DOSE-693023 format. One record per residue (C-alpha): residue in one letter; residue number from 1; x, y, z. Coordinates in pm, 1 decimal. Example, Ala and Ser with C-alpha at 12.3 -4.5 7.8 and 13.67 -1.06 7.14 Angstrom:
BEGIN
rest, nr, x, y, z
a, 1, 1230.0, -450.0, 780.0
s, 2, 1367.0, -106.0, 714.0
# end
This chain:
BEGIN
rest, nr, x, y, z
x, 1, -1265.8, -7172.0, 7011.9
x, 2, -1011.0, -6911.5, 7145.2
x, 3, -600.5, -6984.9, 7080.9
x, 4, -322.8, -6908.5, 7274.3
x, 5, -50.2, -6614.0, 7154.5
x, 6, 231.7, -6793.3, 7062.7
x, 7, 175.7, -7102.9, 7051.0
x, 8, -160.8, -7149.8, 6902.9
x, 9, -355.1, -7356.6, 7142.8
x, 10, -681.3, -7415.8, 7196.9
x, 11, -833.3, -7222.6, 7425.1
x, 12, -1217.0, -7366.7, 7573.3
x, 13, -1452.6, -7025.1, 7555.1
x, 14, -1634.4, -6924.1, 7864.1
x, 15, -1935.8, -7089.5, 7735.0
x, 16, -1752.4, -7375.2, 7674.8
x, 17, -1661.9, -7468.2, 7993.4
x, 18, -2019.3, -7446.3, 8127.5
x, 19, -2125.5, -7643.1, 7849.4
x, 20, -1833.8, -7873.9, 7788.6
x, 21, -1583.2, -7802.9, 8047.2
x, 22, -1391.0, -8178.3, 8006.2
x, 23, -1362.4, -8174.5, 7714.8
x, 24, -1213.9, -7802.8, 7642.5
x, 25, -948.0, -7902.7, 7862.0
x, 26, -860.4, -8209.6, 7705.8
x, 27, -801.4, -8021.8, 7421.8
x, 28, -603.4, -7753.2, 7569.0
x, 29, -397.7, -8032.0, 7692.6
x, 30, -360.8, -8213.2, 7415.0
x, 31, -277.1, -7910.1, 7193.5
x, 32, 35.7, -7855.6, 7471.8
x, 33, 116.9, -8242.8, 7512.3
x, 34, 161.2, -8256.2, 7106.0
x, 35, 362.8, -7915.0, 7146.0
x, 36, 666.7, -8036.8, 7421.1
x, 37, 677.0, -8369.3, 7280.2
x, 38, 1025.1, -8300.9, 7202.2
x, 39, 1151.4, -8161.5, 7572.8
x, 40, 1095.9, -8528.1, 7624.8
x, 41, 1301.9, -8765.7, 7708.8
x, 42, 1712.8, -8692.6, 7692.8
x, 43, 1927.5, -8878.2, 7933.1
x, 44, 2131.7, -8725.8, 8182.1
x, 45, 2438.6, -8491.3, 8035.9
x, 46, 2262.6, -8426.6, 7706.7
x, 47, 2122.2, -8064.0, 7596.6
x, 48, 1864.3, -8005.6, 7360.6
x, 49, 1958.3, -7909.7, 6975.7
x, 50, 1733.3, -7750.9, 6755.1
x, 51, 1625.3, -7983.5, 6419.1
x, 52, 1516.5, -7690.2, 6187.5
x, 53, 1389.1, -7345.6, 6222.7
x, 54, 1047.8, -7488.1, 6288.0
x, 55, 922.4, -7389.5, 6688.6
x, 56, 965.4, -7627.4, 6932.1
x, 57, 1127.6, -7824.6, 6675.9
x, 58, 1433.0, -8000.2, 6936.9
x, 59, 1611.0, -8290.0, 6990.2
x, 60, 1833.1, -8416.6, 7248.3
x, 61, 2198.2, -8474.1, 7164.6
x, 62, 2528.3, -8544.3, 7369.8
x, 63, 2705.0, -8236.7, 7515.6
x, 64, 2951.8, -8198.2, 7209.3
x, 65, 2884.7, -7783.3, 7225.4
x, 66, 3191.8, -7594.1, 7293.2
x, 67, 3362.8, -7884.5, 7486.8
x, 68, 3683.5, -7913.5, 7514.4
x, 69, 3695.3, -8233.8, 7429.7
x, 70, 4128.5, -8303.5, 7414.6
x, 71, 4449.4, -8140.6, 7544.8
x, 72, 4746.2, -8247.6, 7358.2
x, 73, 5087.4, -8142.7, 7503.2
x, 74, 5295.1, -8009.7, 7240.3
x, 75, 5725.4, -7948.6, 7206.2
x, 76, 5802.0, -7805.4, 7546.3
x, 77, 5481.0, -7836.4, 7723.8
x, 78, 5418.0, -8189.4, 7964.2
x, 79, 5044.7, -8309.5, 8047.8
x, 80, 4705.9, -8285.2, 7897.4
x, 81, 4437.7, -8549.7, 7835.9
x, 82, 4092.0, -8568.9, 7761.5
x, 83, 3882.8, -8559.2, 8034.0
x, 84, 3851.3, -8421.5, 8393.6
x, 85, 4048.7, -8132.2, 8463.0
x, 86, 4391.7, -8112.0, 8310.3
x, 87, 4740.6, -7970.8, 8393.8
x, 88, 4981.9, -7859.9, 8115.8
x, 89, 5302.7, -7777.1, 8257.5
x, 90, 5551.6, -7542.7, 8080.6
x, 91, 5858.3, -7697.2, 8036.8
x, 92, 6079.0, -7425.8, 7969.9
x, 93, 6009.7, -7268.4, 8296.6
x, 94, 6126.9, -7576.8, 8515.3
x, 95, 6425.9, -7529.4, 8298.5
x, 96, 6549.7, -7277.5, 8439.3
x, 97, 6662.0, -7234.7, 8749.0
x, 98, 6852.5, -6946.9, 8824.2
x, 99, 6761.1, -6532.2, 8778.4
x, 100, 6976.8, -6459.0, 8514.8
x, 101, 6887.3, -6810.0, 8304.9
x, 102, 6878.9, -6787.8, 7952.7
x, 103, 6729.3, -7068.1, 7668.8
x, 104, 6972.5, -7183.9, 7445.6
x, 105, 6823.2, -7382.9, 7088.4
x, 106, 7026.6, -7719.0, 7129.0
x, 107, 6842.0, -7806.9, 6776.6
x, 108, 6537.1, -7855.5, 6580.3
x, 109, 6275.8, -7769.0, 6823.1
x, 110, 6473.7, -7798.8, 7099.5
x, 111, 6640.6, -7640.6, 7345.5
x, 112, 6850.3, -7601.2, 7688.9
x, 113, 6923.4, -7326.7, 8000.3
x, 114, 7293.4, -7110.1, 7973.0
x, 115, 7320.1, -7043.9, 8290.1
x, 116, 7387.7, -6714.5, 8411.8
x, 117, 7749.8, -6569.9, 8294.0
x, 118, 7961.4, -6429.2, 8623.6
x, 119, 8037.8, -6037.8, 8646.7
x, 120, 8291.2, -5932.0, 8280.8
x, 121, 8155.9, -6187.3, 8155.0
x, 122, 8033.8, -6095.6, 7750.2
x, 123, 7855.5, -6371.1, 7534.3
x, 124, 7981.0, -6512.6, 7243.9
x, 125, 7966.0, -6819.2, 7025.6
x, 126, 8174.6, -7100.9, 7042.2
x, 127, 8180.3, -7406.1, 6840.5
x, 128, 7863.3, -7295.8, 6689.7
x, 129, 7664.7, -7244.5, 7030.4
x, 130, 7605.8, -6956.4, 7312.7
x, 131, 7874.8, -6956.1, 7562.6
x, 132, 7961.4, -6701.0, 7820.7
x, 133, 8355.4, -6593.2, 7803.4
x, 134, 8617.1, -6362.9, 7984.1
x, 135, 8642.6, -6037.5, 7642.1
x, 136, 9043.3, -6059.6, 7529.3
x, 137, 9249.5, -5788.7, 7729.5
x, 138, 9540.5, -5765.1, 7517.2
x, 139, 9617.7, -5456.7, 7367.2
x, 140, 9359.0, -5273.5, 7554.9
x, 141, 9469.4, -4947.3, 7751.3
x, 142, 9448.6, -5049.1, 8134.3
x, 143, 9525.0, -4682.2, 8310.3
x, 144, 9715.8, -4379.0, 8244.8
x, 145, 9930.0, -4146.1, 8458.6
x, 146, 10047.6, -3842.3, 8318.0
x, 147, 10279.0, -3548.7, 8416.5
x, 148, 10415.3, -3230.6, 8414.2
x, 149, 10713.8, -3037.8, 8446.0
x, 150, 10793.5, -2661.9, 8421.0
x, 151, 11071.8, -2630.8, 8684.0
x, 152, 11380.7, -2472.7, 8507.4
x, 153, 11632.5, -2724.1, 8584.0
x, 154, 12031.9, -2668.9, 8492.4
x, 155, 12243.3, -2926.1, 8409.3
x, 156, 12621.2, -2841.5, 8362.5
x, 157, 12779.3, -3225.4, 8394.4
x, 158, 12868.1, -3536.0, 8201.1
x, 159, 12702.8, -3706.3, 8474.6
x, 160, 12330.3, -3797.4, 8391.6
x, 161, 12116.9, -3580.9, 8619.9
x, 162, 11761.6, -3577.5, 8798.1
x, 163, 11590.7, -3315.7, 8484.6
x, 164, 11214.6, -3351.6, 8683.0
x, 165, 11051.5, -3532.8, 8414.9
x, 166, 10915.6, -3778.9, 8592.3
x, 167, 10610.0, -4046.7, 8687.4
x, 168, 10509.5, -4327.3, 8940.9
x, 169, 10227.1, -4603.1, 8787.9
x, 170, 10124.8, -4905.5, 8980.7
x, 171, 10052.7, -5194.5, 8735.2
x, 172, 9709.3, -5417.9, 8766.4
x, 173, 9905.4, -5728.4, 8631.6
x, 174, 10250.2, -5879.4, 8612.9
x, 175, 10131.4, -5961.8, 8189.3
x, 176, 10109.2, -5594.7, 8116.6
x, 177, 10329.9, -5383.5, 7992.0
x, 178, 10431.5, -4997.9, 8040.1
x, 179, 10385.9, -4745.6, 7677.4
x, 180, 10607.3, -4442.3, 7853.7
x, 181, 10518.4, -4154.4, 7583.7
x, 182, 10808.9, -3849.6, 7671.2
x, 183, 10776.9, -3480.4, 7531.1
x, 184, 11134.1, -3288.1, 7678.3
x, 185, 11248.7, -2879.7, 7601.5
x, 186, 11587.1, -2791.8, 7655.7
x, 187, 11873.7, -2506.5, 7578.3
x, 188, 12237.0, -2554.6, 7515.5
x, 189, 12450.8, -2367.0, 7538.2
x, 190, 12814.7, -2311.5, 7514.3
x, 191, 13089.0, -2061.8, 7397.4
x, 192, 13252.5, -2262.9, 7101.0
x, 193, 13165.5, -2418.4, 6779.9
x, 194, 12961.9, -2704.7, 6874.7
x, 195, 12790.1, -2907.8, 7135.6
x, 196, 12567.5, -3163.8, 7243.4
x, 197, 12307.7, -3314.9, 7528.0
x, 198, 12219.0, -3656.3, 7614.6
x, 199, 11924.8, -3813.4, 7836.7
x, 200, 11871.6, -4134.7, 7932.5
x, 201, 11506.6, -4308.9, 8059.4
x, 202, 11533.1, -4477.6, 8362.7
x, 203, 11269.4, -4742.9, 8568.2
x, 204, 11408.5, -4685.0, 8943.6
x, 205, 11760.3, -4740.7, 8930.1
x, 206, 11745.4, -4938.9, 8573.5
x, 207, 11857.5, -4765.2, 8270.6
x, 208, 11572.8, -4863.9, 7973.4
x, 209, 11674.5, -4662.0, 7715.8
x, 210, 11982.3, -4476.6, 7651.0
x, 211, 12111.1, -4163.3, 7454.1
x, 212, 12450.1, -4119.6, 7638.0
x, 213, 12602.9, -3790.8, 7739.2
x, 214, 12557.2, -3651.9, 7405.2
x, 215, 12366.7, -3885.0, 7175.3
x, 216, 12029.6, -3700.8, 7253.9
x, 217, 12082.6, -3373.4, 7030.2
x, 218, 12347.3, -3138.8, 6888.5
x, 219, 12447.7, -2831.1, 6773.3
x, 220, 12706.5, -2695.2, 6564.6
x, 221, 12752.0, -2325.3, 6415.5
x, 222, 13098.7, -2386.0, 6251.6
x, 223, 13224.4, -2089.7, 6477.8
x, 224, 13199.2, -1888.5, 6786.9
x, 225, 12889.4, -1940.8, 7033.9
x, 226, 12678.5, -2279.7, 6978.1
x, 227, 12313.6, -2186.9, 7167.1
x, 228, 11972.3, -2323.2, 7099.7
x, 229, 11620.3, -2480.6, 7235.8
x, 230, 11550.8, -2746.6, 7112.9
x, 231, 11248.5, -2979.0, 7184.9
x, 232, 11182.3, -3351.3, 7114.7
x, 233, 11048.3, -3675.0, 7245.7
x, 234, 11135.5, -4046.5, 7385.6
x, 235, 10897.3, -4306.1, 7401.0
x, 236, 10962.6, -4727.9, 7527.5
x, 237, 10753.7, -5015.6, 7596.4
x, 238, 10834.9, -5126.5, 7876.8
x, 239, 10815.8, -5446.5, 8037.1
x, 240, 10841.1, -5500.0, 8392.5
x, 241, 10641.2, -5775.2, 8528.0
x, 242, 10560.7, -5610.6, 8829.8
x, 243, 10305.3, -5460.8, 9008.7
x, 244, 10527.8, -5237.9, 9223.0
x, 245, 10468.1, -4900.7, 9197.2
x, 246, 10697.5, -4786.2, 8965.3
x, 247, 10848.3, -4458.4, 8870.3
x, 248, 10984.6, -4358.8, 8551.8
x, 249, 11202.9, -4078.4, 8496.7
x, 250, 11426.6, -3856.1, 8248.8
x, 251, 11788.5, -3802.3, 8331.5
x, 252, 12019.8, -3600.2, 8137.6
x, 253, 12373.7, -3437.1, 8078.1
x, 254, 12598.9, -3266.8, 7815.7
x, 255, 12873.4, -3399.5, 7634.6
x, 256, 13182.3, -3081.7, 7739.9
x, 257, 13161.9, -2896.5, 8060.8
x, 258, 13470.9, -2694.2, 7975.8
x, 259, 13378.2, -2349.2, 7798.4
x, 260, 13067.2, -2306.4, 7981.3
x, 261, 12968.4, -2587.4, 7839.1
x, 262, 12564.7, -2641.0, 7990.5
x, 263, 12191.8, -2744.6, 7890.8
x, 264, 11846.1, -2620.8, 8084.8
x, 265, 11588.4, -2844.4, 8109.3
x, 266, 11228.6, -2665.7, 8104.1
x, 267, 11430.2, -2353.1, 7973.0
x, 268, 11217.2, -2047.5, 8046.9
x, 269, 10932.8, -2337.2, 8284.2
x, 270, 10816.8, -2430.2, 7915.3
x, 271, 10689.7, -2775.6, 7993.0
x, 272, 10770.1, -3088.7, 7984.3
x, 273, 10575.5, -3357.2, 8002.6
x, 274, 10577.3, -3801.7, 8086.9
x, 275, 10282.3, -3993.7, 8023.4
x, 276, 10242.3, -4345.5, 8176.3
x, 277, 10018.0, -4624.7, 7977.4
x, 278, 9947.4, -4979.3, 8106.1
x, 279, 9850.4, -5198.8, 7821.2
x, 280, 9694.0, -5529.4, 7918.5
x, 281, 9856.5, -5848.6, 7783.0
# end
């Protein structure tokens, strides 16, 4: 009797169908029934599983092949479940409420929201935790104003007179200090053995640094005419307690006008400069 190619089921020969057809068909059906017996049965939700490498060796089992049987929420995650549609939520996503927020650790496995700071603040540490804070401004140069003059200005008087060395600054805070730096040039001339010049630094009409009429520079020749061109510097740290425009200037004088005593500031158009620096408190 012939057999099928894959399972070897007995099939009736052509002559069998004539001689003993019913028996031949029963033989084929019995072979099929035997081969497919493992596919019989099972319950809803079960799946077929191979019991060996033998062809048609199956059994019905519960469907646990590749299924997620439970979802457990860990740190920072909420939700979970063991059946049906499971929803989980990232707690960090709900902790952040505003654009620019940060997450900071508050302990082992715990965290909290650190709200965004304000413009100009920096991230620093206070008490072992990150915080937003305004940076310290003490000692910081907030602005610089500088002026140069080359105007030759002759002063032949014992009265302190403007030298054209001047500049104006407007402080940004009443707590600021103003550092005044001056580099000056002056010619001293007198037909005698000695000659002196003086100066003072003013804020508006207020004298803040005073060298009188003779304490700035001097010359002594021991005989005849006294003359020299001097270059020097002045510096003063002022505390004006103001946010108004402040004008600083240098005035000069000679100690005596007798014997042709004079002084010429910015002699020959040599430059004198004044620089004002606002220093944050």
